[in-house]
Short mmCIF file of the C-alpha atoms (twelve columns), coordinates in Angstrom:
data_MODEL
# 
_entry.id   MODEL 
# 
loop_
_atom_site.group_PDB 
_atom_site.id 
_atom_site.type_symbol 
_atom_site.label_atom_id 
_atom_site.label_alt_id 
_atom_site.label_comp_id 
_atom_site.label_asym_id 
_atom_site.label_seq_id 
_atom_site.Cartn_x 
_atom_site.Cartn_y 
_atom_site.Cartn_z 
_atom_site.pdbx_PDB_model_num 
ATOM 1  C CA . MET A 1  25.920 -3.698  4.471  1 
ATOM 2  C CA . ARG A 2  22.975 -0.927  5.124  1 
ATOM 3  C CA . TYR A 3  19.990 -1.442  4.134  1 
ATOM 4  C CA . GLU A 4  16.285 0.127   3.799  1 
ATOM 5  C CA . PHE A 5  13.118 -1.460  4.336  1 
ATOM 6  C CA . ARG A 6  9.528  0.405   3.457  1 
ATOM 7  C CA . VAL A 7  6.897  -0.978  4.797  1 
ATOM 8  C CA . ASP A 8  2.880  -0.246  3.954  1 
ATOM 9  C CA . GLY A 9  0.892  1.181   7.390  1 
ATOM 10 C CA . ARG A 10 2.094  2.163   10.627 1 
ATOM 11 C CA . VAL A 11 3.843  -0.454  12.754 1 
ATOM 12 C CA . SER A 12 3.104  -1.088  16.010 1 
ATOM 13 C CA . VAL A 13 5.652  -0.856  18.288 1 
ATOM 14 C CA . ALA A 14 5.448  -4.258  19.267 1 
ATOM 15 C CA . MET A 15 5.856  -5.288  15.790 1 
ATOM 16 C CA . ALA A 16 9.174  -3.071  15.173 1 
ATOM 17 C CA . GLU A 17 10.439 -4.730  18.471 1 
ATOM 18 C CA . ALA A 18 10.650 -8.054  16.252 1 
ATOM 19 C CA . PHE A 19 13.186 -6.014  14.148 1 
ATOM 20 C CA . PRO A 20 15.473 -5.515  17.178 1 
ATOM 21 C CA . GLU A 21 18.747 -5.266  14.698 1 
ATOM 22 C CA . LEU A 22 16.649 -2.467  12.464 1 
ATOM 23 C CA . ALA A 23 15.667 1.244   13.757 1 
ATOM 24 C CA . THR A 24 12.603 2.206   12.497 1 
ATOM 25 C CA . LYS A 25 10.839 5.543   11.636 1 
ATOM 26 C CA . SER A 26 6.963  5.963   10.964 1 
ATOM 27 C CA . GLY A 27 5.308  7.990   8.539  1 
ATOM 28 C CA . SER A 28 1.387  8.524   7.807  1 
ATOM 29 C CA . GLU A 29 1.695  6.037   5.848  1 
ATOM 30 C CA . GLN A 30 3.922  3.749   6.132  1 
ATOM 31 C CA . THR A 31 7.190  2.814   7.855  1 
ATOM 32 C CA . LEU A 32 10.900 2.881   7.714  1 
ATOM 33 C CA . PHE A 33 13.294 0.675   8.901  1 
ATOM 34 C CA . PHE A 34 16.870 0.554   8.275  1 
ATOM 35 C CA . GLY A 35 20.273 -0.617  9.938  1 
ATOM 36 C CA . SER A 36 22.998 -2.827  9.022  1 
ATOM 37 C CA . VAL A 37 22.651 -6.742  7.346  1 
ATOM 38 C CA . THR A 38 25.636 -8.377  8.008  1 
ATOM 39 C CA . ASP A 39 25.153 -11.045 5.329  1 
ATOM 40 C CA . GLU A 40 22.724 -12.264 2.565  1 
ATOM 41 C CA . ALA A 41 21.320 -15.055 4.868  1 
ATOM 42 C CA . HIS A 42 20.525 -12.345 7.360  1 
ATOM 43 C CA . LEU A 43 18.924 -10.237 4.510  1 
ATOM 44 C CA . TYR A 44 16.605 -13.215 3.325  1 
ATOM 45 C CA . GLY A 45 15.758 -13.927 7.025  1 
ATOM 46 C CA . LEU A 46 14.650 -10.145 7.696  1 
ATOM 47 C CA . LEU A 47 12.608 -10.937 4.351  1 
ATOM 48 C CA . LEU A 48 10.788 -13.565 5.929  1 
ATOM 49 C CA . ARG A 49 10.305 -12.126 9.382  1 
ATOM 50 C CA . PHE A 50 8.637  -9.382  7.744  1 
ATOM 51 C CA . GLN A 51 6.412  -11.511 5.801  1 
ATOM 52 C CA . ASN A 52 5.846  -14.033 8.630  1 
ATOM 53 C CA . LEU A 53 4.277  -10.805 10.499 1 
ATOM 54 C CA . GLY A 54 2.201  -9.770  7.742  1 
ATOM 55 C CA . LEU A 55 3.851  -6.371  6.443  1 
ATOM 56 C CA . ARG A 56 4.031  -6.025  3.262  1 
ATOM 57 C CA . VAL A 57 7.388  -4.409  1.919  1 
ATOM 58 C CA . GLU A 58 7.089  -1.659  -0.634 1 
ATOM 59 C CA . GLU A 59 10.611 -1.209  -0.955 1 
ATOM 60 C CA . MET A 60 14.144 -2.475  -0.175 1 
ATOM 61 C CA . ARG A 61 17.504 -0.394  -0.475 1 
ATOM 62 C CA . ARG A 62 20.756 -0.639  0.133  1 
ATOM 63 C CA . LEU A 63 22.031 2.486   1.976  1 
ATOM 64 C CA . PRO A 64 25.363 3.553   1.616  1 
ATOM 65 C CA . ASP A 65 27.998 2.682   4.092  1 
ATOM 66 C CA . THR A 66 28.582 4.986   6.774  1 
ATOM 67 C CA . GLU A 67 32.440 4.919   5.990  1 
ATOM 68 C CA . THR A 68 31.981 5.492   2.201  1 
ATOM 69 C CA . ARG A 69 29.381 8.734   2.960  1 
ATOM 70 C CA . ALA A 70 32.119 10.194  5.190  1 
ATOM 71 C CA . THR A 71 35.301 9.849   3.192  1 
ATOM 72 C CA . GLY A 72 33.629 9.432   -0.244 1 
ATOM 73 C CA . ARG A 73 35.614 6.248   -0.852 1 
ATOM 74 C CA . PRO A 74 34.339 2.933   -0.224 1 
ATOM 75 C CA . ARG A 75 35.748 0.936   2.687  1 
# 
């Protein structure tokens, strides 16, 4: 499963490094984190990590799997 997390504000490089399994993209008013989430425990662990670091997740959404987008069919 792939997810995108939209966080308020610009996140520093040092703070983003707390999420080595996710890629980041910074905008002027928010930062996107995105990548693969292995299971529900991993998802809740990421959300807890955001919270513990004082990062407010404005939006979280599941992204289409790479293979689904390429073929138009689920894996």
